[in-house]
N, C-alpha and C positions, 0 to 999 in steps of 0.2 A: 820490486820484483826482480832484483839484480841476480837472486840465485836461481832464477827460472831457467829450466832446459826443457826443449821441445825435441823429441826424437820421434821421427816417422818411421813405421816399419811395414812389411808386406800386409796385405788384407786379412782380416780375420777368417781363420779357416775352421770348418767342421762344427759350427752351431747355425741355428737359424734366428735371425732377428737383430734388433738393434739392442746394444747394451753399452754401460759405461761403469767403469770400477773407480772408486776413489779409495785411497788408502791413507790414513791420517798418523802422522808420527807425532810421538810426545818429544819432551825437551831432550831425552837421552837417544833420540833417533830411533826409537823402537815403535812398531806398530801398535797403535793404541785402538784404531777401530778401522774397519774396512767394509765398504758397502757395494752392492751391486745395484746400480740404478737402471731402470727402464725408463728411457727418456723420449720415447715417442708415444703420442696420445693414442688411446684405443677408442674408436668411435662406433664400433659394431652395433653396441647396445642401443645406440640412437638411431642409426639409420636404418635398423630393421623396422622400426616403429612405423605402423601404417601400411606395412605389407600384408597381403593376404596369407592366411595361415599355412596353405597348402604350398606356398611358395618357399616358406622358410627352410625346409630340409634341404633344398637345393641351393638357396642363398648363402646359408651360414658356412657351408663347406668351402666358401671362397675365403674363409680365414685362413686356410692354410693348404698348400699343395702336397705337403708331406702326409698329413693326417685328415684329409677331407672326410674320409669314410666315418671317422670318430663323431665329427660334427654332425654329419648326414644322420647317423643313427641316434645320436642324442636327441636331436631335434625331432627326428620321426617318433621317438618314444614319448616325447613330450605332446606332440600333435596326435598320438594315439589317444591320450586323455581327453584331448579337446574334442575328438569325435566319439568318444566313449568306447573305445575298442580295448576293453579292460583284458581280453585274452585272445592273441592272434590265433590263427590258424596254424596247424603243425607246419604247413609249407612255408607260410610267411616267416614264423620264428626261426625255422632251421635255415633258411635262405639268408636272413639277416645274419644268423650267426656264422655261416659260411663265409659272408662278406667280411664280418668283423675279424675272424680269425685270419683271412687273408691280409687285412690291413695290419693287424698287430705284428704278424709274421714279418711282412716285407719292411715295415718301419723299424722293427728291432734289428733285422738283419741289415738294413741300411746303416744304422747308426754303429752297430758293432764292427761290420767289415770295412766300412767305408770311412767312417768319421773318427772312432776312438782306436781302432786296431794300430794306425801308425804310432800312436804313443805307446801301446803294449809291446809291439813288436820292436821298435827302434829305440824307445827310451824317451822320457819326458824333454830331455834337454839335448837331444840328437840335433843333427843338422836339419834346419827348417826345409831346405831343398828336398830333402828325402822323406821327411816326416810328413807324409800326405798319401793319398790313395795311388798316385803314380809311383811312389816308391814302393808300396805294397805290391802293385802290378809287376814291377821290375824284378823285386826280391822274393816274393811269394806269388807267382802267377796262378798256380792252382788254387790257393786260398782265396785270390781276387775273383778268379773265374766262380768258384762255387759260390761267393757272396753275390755276385752279379745274377748268376742263375737262380738263387733261391728268392732274391727280390722279385725277379721277373716272374718266377711262378706265383708268388703272392699276388702281384698285380694282375695276373692272369684270372686268378680266383675272384679278384674285385671285379674285373671286366665282365666275367660270366655271370655275376650276381647283381652288378649294379648298372651295367650297360656300357661302361667304359672305365678305364683304369683311374682316371682323375676326374672328380666332379661328376660322378654318376648320378642316377636318378632312380635306382632300384626300389628304395624304401620310399613309401608315401604314408600318409595318415592312415592308420588302420591296416596295414599290412605292405604289400610288395606290388609291383607291376609286372613281373615275369618270373616264371620258375626257371629251373635248370633243364635245360635239353639233355637228352642222352648223348648226343654229339659232345656237348660241352663237357659233361660228366666224363666220358671216355677219354677225352683229351687230358683231362686233369689226372685222371688215374694212372696214365702212362708215367707220370713223373713223380707222382706223390711219395712213393716208396723211397725214391733217391732223396727227395727233400727231408724226409724223417732222418735218413741216415746222416745226411749233411748237417741237420740241425744237431743231432747228438754230437757230431764231430766238433761243432762251435760250443756246445756246453763244455766239452772237454778242454778246449783251448782256454776258455775263460777260467774255468775251475783250476786247470793248471798253473796260469798265471798268477792267480789269487794265492794258491798254496805255496808257490815257489818264491813270491815276493811277500809273503806273509807279514814279517815285521814292518815293511814299509807301508803295506795296504792298512794294517791295524792303526797307523798313525796318521796316514794321509787324509786330511778332511774327514775325521771321524769324530762323532760327537753322539751323544744320547739324544733321543727324540721320541715322540709318540709317532704312531703310524696308523693309516686309515686305508680302507679299501672296501669295495663290495665283497662279500662272501655268499655262496650258495646257503640254503636253509640248514645243511648239514656241516656247514663250515669250509667246504671245499673252495677252491679258486674258481671264481667265475667271472670272465671278462666281459660279458654281454649283459648280465642281469643278475640281481640279488639283493642282499640287505647291507646296510652299512655297518662295518665293525671297526673300531677304534682300539687301539692298545697302548700302554704307555712303554717307557724304555725298559721295564722289567717284564714286559708281555702281559701285565695285568690289564683285564678288560676295563676299558672306559666306558664304552656302550656297545651293544652287540643286538644283530637282527632289528635295526632301525629301519624303518621304511624310508627309502631315499625321498619320498615326496615330503617328508617331514624334516628335511635337511636344515631348513632355517630354524628349527627348535634346537638344534644342537651345534651349528656353525655360525660364526659371525666373520665379517670381513673388517679389516682395520685399513685405514689410509694414513700414509706417511707422506710428508711433505716433499721428499726426495726422490720419489718414485711414482710413475703413472700406475704401475702394477700393485693391485691390493694385497693385504697380508691376512689370509684366514686363520681363524683358530677355533678351537673347540669351547664353547661358551662356559661350561662348568668349570674349566681349569683356567680361564682368563688369558688375556693376550700375552702374558710373560711366560707362562707355563704350557698354554694350550696349542701352540703351534705344532704341526705334524709334518710328516712326509707321505708322499704317495708314490705309485709308481711300481716298477718291478720288484725293487728291493722290499717295499713296504708290503707288497703283495705276497711275497714269499714269508714274510713275518706274521702275516694276519692269517693267511689260509692254514687251515688244519691239514689238508692233503690236496693232491691234484688228482682228478679223475682219469688221466690217462697214464698208463703204467710206466713207460720211460721217463716221462718228466716227473712223476711221483717219486721215482727212485731218485732221480737228480735233485728233487726238492729235500728228500730226506738227507742226502749227503750235504746239501747246503746248510740245513738246519744243524746238523751234527758238528760243524765247525764251531758253533757257539753252544754247543750243548743244549740246544732247543730254545735257547734265550733269544731275543730279537737281535739280528745282525745289524750292527749300526755303521758299518764301514761303507763310506760313500762309494769306493771302487768297487765293491761288491754287487753295485748296480748292473754292472756288465756280465757278470756270472747269472744274476737273477734274470736279466734280459734274454739271455740264451736258452735259459730253462723255459721261458715262456714261448720263445720261437719253436722250441721242440714240441711243447704242449700244443701249440696252433697247428703245427704239421700233423700231429696225431689226430687232432680232432678233425682237420680237413678231410683226412684219409676216412676216418669213422663216418663223417657226414656223406662222403661221396657214395657210400654204399647204402644210404637210407632213401628208399623209394618215395618218402613224402617230398623230396625236392623235386619230383615230376608231378606233384599234385597240382590241381586246378582251382583250388579254394585259396584266393589270394588275398581276400580283403574281408573286414568285418566292420560293423558300425553299431553304435549305441546311442545311449543318451548324451546329447551334446553338453559340454561344460565350457567354462569361460578361463580356466586354468589349466596348464600342463607343465609336468616336470619331468624330464628326461635325464638319466644318469647312466654313465657307461664307463668302463675301465678303458681308457684310451691308452695306447702304448706308453706314454709319458705319466699316466696316472688317472685318478678319478676325475670325470668330467662333468659339469652339471649344467644343464640348459633350463631355464625357468621363464615361461611366458604367460601372459595373459591376453585374451582374444575378445573382442567386443561382439556385439550382435550383428554387425556389419561383415564379420569374419576377418577384421583388421587387427593386427598385433598392437596392443596398447602398452605392453611392459615386456621388457627383456633383460635377464640377467644371466650372464655366462661365467662360470668359475672353472676356467680351464685348469688342466693338470699343472702346467708351469707355474700357474698362480698359486696353487696350493703348496707348491715346493719353494716358494719364494723365500721364506725365512730360512729354510735349509739351505738354499744356495748362497744366502748372505752369510750363513755361519760358515759354510765351507770356504767361502772366498776368504773370510777372516782367519780361519785356522791355517790357510796355506800361506797367507800373507805374512802371518806372525812367525811361521816357521822358515820362511825362505827370503823374506824382505827386511826383518828387523835389523837394524844396525848396518844394512849395506849403504854404500855410497853411490853405487852405479846399478842401474837396472839392466839386466841382460835379457835377451830374448827367451832363453831357457827359463828365466824366473817368471817371465810373462805367461809363458806356456803352462807352467805349474798351476797358476790362478785358472788359466782356460781348462786344463785337465780336470780340476775341481768341478767348474761349471758343467763341463761336458759330460761328466758322469751321470747327470740328471737328464741328459738328453733334452735341453730346454728348447722348447719352440716359442722364442719371443715374438714371432710374427702372431702366432695365436693370441698370446698373452696382451698385444698390444694392437693388432692388425695395423702395423705400420707398412708404408709402401716405399721403394727405393732400395738405396744401398744399406748394408748391414754392418755398420761399423761397431767396433768395441773401442772405447777409450779408457786408458788407465791413467789415473793421476795419483800423485803422492802430495800431500800438503804437509807443511810442519805444523808444529803446535800453535802457531798464530794464523794458521790459515793460508800462509803463502804457498804458493804452487813451487815444489821443489823440483819435480820431474813429471813428464808426461809423454805417453807414448799412445798412439792409436793405430788401429788396423781397419782398413776398408774405408777411411774417410773420404 
């Protein structure tokens, strides 16, 4: 180990969770393989066992403080099946949708303005002292304030529908436990028009960046893949409910209008020895060709249209860049993410004028079942919650396929692509080179906390090994 060098740098910024990257060099000192390892064990599927089913929608959102609403609603949808609530009341469904649009909006805005905008505004290899949210506040204070206020608005929507901004209790098996008061509605209506306008500006920023840097964006962590998401019955984007659709890299349908309760017939999870996060794939295509991407980019690729006018216009412009074929550019996730934020702002405005939100029919019940599956489009992608419950109302089985897990293979491919482009043949790793790898992972807005339910610090460890497996260089953040 005489060649070993260990270099410590500042803590990992702008992703959630624990991760490790290993880069393997061949005899010519070129990158032969790169892997993103999830090195913390996820135990949530075990310690949820034995809990009463009505506790689950509140418990599981402790997986994450960034996207608790997504887990809250996915679990609630699963427990709707348990209590036989096949069709919610109009008030319950619309309140849940309002909650979800607030969640997706605030999460997408957080990632774009706070976590990835420093890379876009200042450059991937800019000074690390400047390349953070404080640099954005100093250089672009108006932009930073808009991002903060947009996220605050999304959280206020969540508070009004779930009871509080984080880890609320609004959704329960069979419906909801509160409606939207007129006072809450009027407070949100005062700001929603401004939110739509600012979301549109965010779309323009992401779109302009993509087009102005297109030669780089087309090469950076770009690769062909399948894509999957929920879509409405008519093919429209639907973040709360719908049918599973998967397409290949050319846009051909792999499956469509699949009832998400039958997801196990179409998807399978692979385990690899070097990561605690599983690798899902589409059964009929096998583990080598069946992996897929989810999230904003995939939703823009799979959806036929968006049912709000401004977001639909932006979606058409997005699709025109690739002449209607699937967009495979990892950095285009940011553009897609802001189109979704605009869509959510438009849907919130639409729902706030719906009198059903003040209805008093909040819950339904039906024939009791022993199995429940809930699927939702979380900010980071398709989220699966699958449970079984016994006669004593206790959970006996829990399987969660979170959005970041669905993107596991894609993130590994992104890391490999960037490592080959920027680290092959290099004798010294710079901070800028490391950030290139982080930019590739960051495009997917990964929530490694959701994927592993790890506690504590959030380090990223990057190692380079030679062709004999000897450690050549090592950098860690946040260790």
